[in-house]
C-alpha positions as CSV (number, residue, x, y, z in Angstrom):
1,M,28.1,7.2,0.3
2,N,25.8,5.2,-1.3
3,S,24.6,2.4,1.2
4,L,25.0,-1.1,-1.2
5,L,28.5,0.2,-2.3
6,L,29.7,1.1,1.5
7,A,28.5,-2.7,2.0
8,I,30.8,-4.2,-1.4
9,I,34.1,-2.5,0.4
10,L,33.4,-3.5,4.2
11,I,32.3,-6.7,4.0
12,P,35.4,-7.9,1.5
13,A,37.5,-5.8,3.7
14,A,35.7,-7.3,6.8
15,E,36.5,-11.3,5.8
16,I,39.9,-10.6,4.4
17,Y,41.3,-9.3,8.4
18,L,38.9,-12.4,9.7
19,F,40.8,-14.9,7.3
20,I,43.9,-12.9,8.7
21,K,43.0,-13.2,12.4
22,V,41.9,-16.8,11.9
23,G,44.9,-18.0,9.8
24,A,47.6,-16.3,11.8
25,S,45.9,-18.7,15.2
26,I,44.9,-22.0,13.7
27,G,46.7,-21.9,10.4
28,A,46.2,-21.2,6.5
29,L,45.0,-25.2,6.0
30,N,42.4,-25.4,9.1
31,T,41.4,-21.8,7.8
32,V,40.3,-23.2,4.7
33,L,39.0,-26.3,5.9
34,L,36.7,-24.4,8.7
35,I,35.8,-22.1,5.9
36,F,34.1,-25.1,3.9
37,F,33.0,-27.1,6.8
38,T,30.9,-24.0,8.0
39,A,29.4,-24.0,4.3
40,I,28.5,-27.7,4.4
41,V,27.0,-27.8,7.8
42,G,25.0,-24.1,7.1
43,I,23.9,-25.6,3.6
44,Y,22.5,-28.4,5.1
45,Y,21.1,-26.6,8.0
46,A,19.6,-24.0,5.8
47,R,18.1,-26.8,3.2
48,A,16.4,-28.4,6.5
49,E,14.7,-25.1,7.7
50,G,13.7,-24.3,4.3
51,L,11.6,-27.5,4.1
52,N,10.1,-27.1,7.5
53,T,9.4,-23.9,6.0
54,L,7.8,-24.3,3.2
55,N,6.0,-27.6,5.1
56,H,4.3,-25.1,7.7
57,G,3.5,-22.8,4.9
58,L,1.5,-25.9,3.0
59,R,0.0,-26.7,6.3
60,K,-1.6,-23.0,6.4
61,M,-2.4,-22.8,2.9
62,I,-4.5,-26.3,3.0
63,K,-6.5,-24.8,6.3
64,N,-7.0,-21.5,3.4
65,E,-4.7,-19.2,6.0
66,M,-2.3,-17.0,4.9
67,P,1.5,-18.1,5.1
68,A,2.6,-14.8,5.5
69,Y,5.5,-15.4,7.7
70,E,6.4,-18.3,5.9
71,L,6.9,-16.3,2.9
72,I,9.1,-14.1,4.8
73,S,10.8,-17.1,6.5
74,G,11.6,-18.4,3.3
75,A,13.1,-15.5,1.5
76,L,15.4,-14.8,4.9
77,I,16.2,-19.1,4.7
78,G,17.8,-17.8,1.3
79,I,19.4,-15.3,2.1
80,G,21.1,-16.3,4.8
81,A,22.4,-19.6,2.3
82,I,23.8,-17.4,-0.3
83,F,25.7,-15.8,3.3
84,L,26.5,-19.2,3.8
85,I,28.2,-20.1,0.6
86,L,29.8,-17.0,0.3
87,P,33.5,-17.6,1.6
88,G,34.0,-15.6,5.0
89,F,33.4,-15.9,9.0
90,A,30.8,-13.2,8.6
91,T,29.3,-14.2,6.8
92,D,28.8,-17.6,7.6
93,F,27.7,-15.5,10.6
94,F,25.4,-13.8,10.0
95,G,23.7,-16.7,7.4
96,F,23.7,-18.5,10.7
97,L,21.6,-15.9,12.7
98,I,19.5,-15.4,10.0
99,I,18.7,-19.3,9.6
100,F,18.2,-19.6,13.1
101,P,14.6,-19.4,14.0
102,P,14.1,-17.1,16.2
103,T,16.1,-14.3,14.6
104,R,13.7,-14.6,11.6
105,K,10.7,-14.1,14.1
106,L,12.7,-11.3,15.2
107,I,13.2,-9.7,11.9
108,F,9.5,-10.6,10.9
109,K,8.3,-8.9,14.1
110,L,10.4,-5.7,12.9
111,F,9.3,-6.3,9.2
112,S,5.2,-6.7,10.2
113,N,5.5,-3.9,12.5
114,K,7.4,-1.4,10.4
115,H,4.9,-1.9,8.0
116,K,1.8,-2.0,10.0
117,K,2.8,1.9,11.4
118,D,3.3,2.3,7.5
119,N,0.0,1.8,6.7
120,I,-2.0,3.8,10.0
121,K,0.7,7.0,8.6
122,N,-0.2,6.7,5.2
123,K,-4.2,5.9,5.4
124,E,-5.1,4.0,2.5
125,Y,-9.2,4.2,2.8
126,I,-11.0,7.3,2.6
127,E,-13.4,7.5,5.6
128,G,-17.0,8.3,5.1
129,E,-20.9,7.6,5.6
130,Y,-22.9,6.2,2.5
131,K,-26.7,6.0,1.8
132,D,-28.8,3.5,-0.1
133,L,-30.2,5.1,-2.8
134,D,-32.4,1.8,-4.3
135,E,-34.3,2.5,-1.2
């Protein structure tokens, strides 16, 4: 089964289950208020982290360095913000997890290590010797 189709089915099912469990514990109105509260707090936190990442990226560009971490971090913050906008407790948890800086660094390390391994396996260069014919 396609993993996207599986996610489209399982994520709303998990959210509905969590809505029912949390709503039974704290009440329906408190559950709705908690959903709005986590979305608002998450969006403000995502905005602050996004501006911080943009600031670091601009500083690296001024120093003529490639802001690779900042680019991936910015994309992850965008994904985390989308998760926070979606109503639900599981998506809010993953949204906060993605926006939290240490987990972004961990994701970046995993991504960069996988990319390095792929480049070593695929060898995008040809080894050899050359001789200058002009001399």
